[in-house]
N, C-alpha and C positions, 0 to 999 in steps of 0.2 A: 589537333587543337592543342595549343600550348597551355601550360599550367597557369600562366598569368591571365588567360582569358576566362578561366573558371573561377577566379577569386573575385570577391566583391570589390567594388571600386574603393580605393583608399586603404584597403587592408594590406598588412604586411604578410609576405609569405612566411609560413612557419618553418623554423629550422628543425630538421630531424634531430631527435634527442640521441645522445650517445648511449649505446647499450651499457647497462650496469651489470657488474659482476660481483658475486658474493662468494666469500671463501668457504662458507658452510651453509647448510640448510637452516641452522638456527639463526644465522645472520639474516637470511632471507625472510624468515618468519618474523623476526624482530622488526625489519623494515616494513613488512606488510601490516603488522599491528600498529606501528607508528602512523602509517598512512591512514589506516582505519580510524584511529583516534582523531587525526586532523580532519578527516571528512565528516565524521559524526559529532564533532565538537559543538557545532551550533547548527540550527536549522538553515541559516544562510549558507554555511559552508556545504551542507548536504545538497541544497538546491543548486548551488554553483557546480558541484560535481555532476549532478544529474543532467544539467544543461550541457556541460562539456562532453558528457557521454552520449548526448543526443536522445535521451530518454524523455525529457520534458521540453516543451516549447519555451520561447523567450519569456512568455508571461506566466510560466510555471504550471501549465496544464500538461498532463501526460499525453505523449504522442501515440497515435495508433501505429504500431510497428508491424502487426500482422493483420492482413486484410483477408476477409473470407466469411 
């Protein structure tokens, strides 16, 4: 099965992101803190992140990830 058959109709294939390199551990931590501030800046930004991560559904309800 090709990748194009798995995508939704009319959606663009996602380009793989280039790996990021940091010269020091402090630089990595700074980047992580900046990302945390962006994600937690507003409830809308936090919900958008959770949707991208696949933790909540499109309507904002938590997904059941573990069944049992």
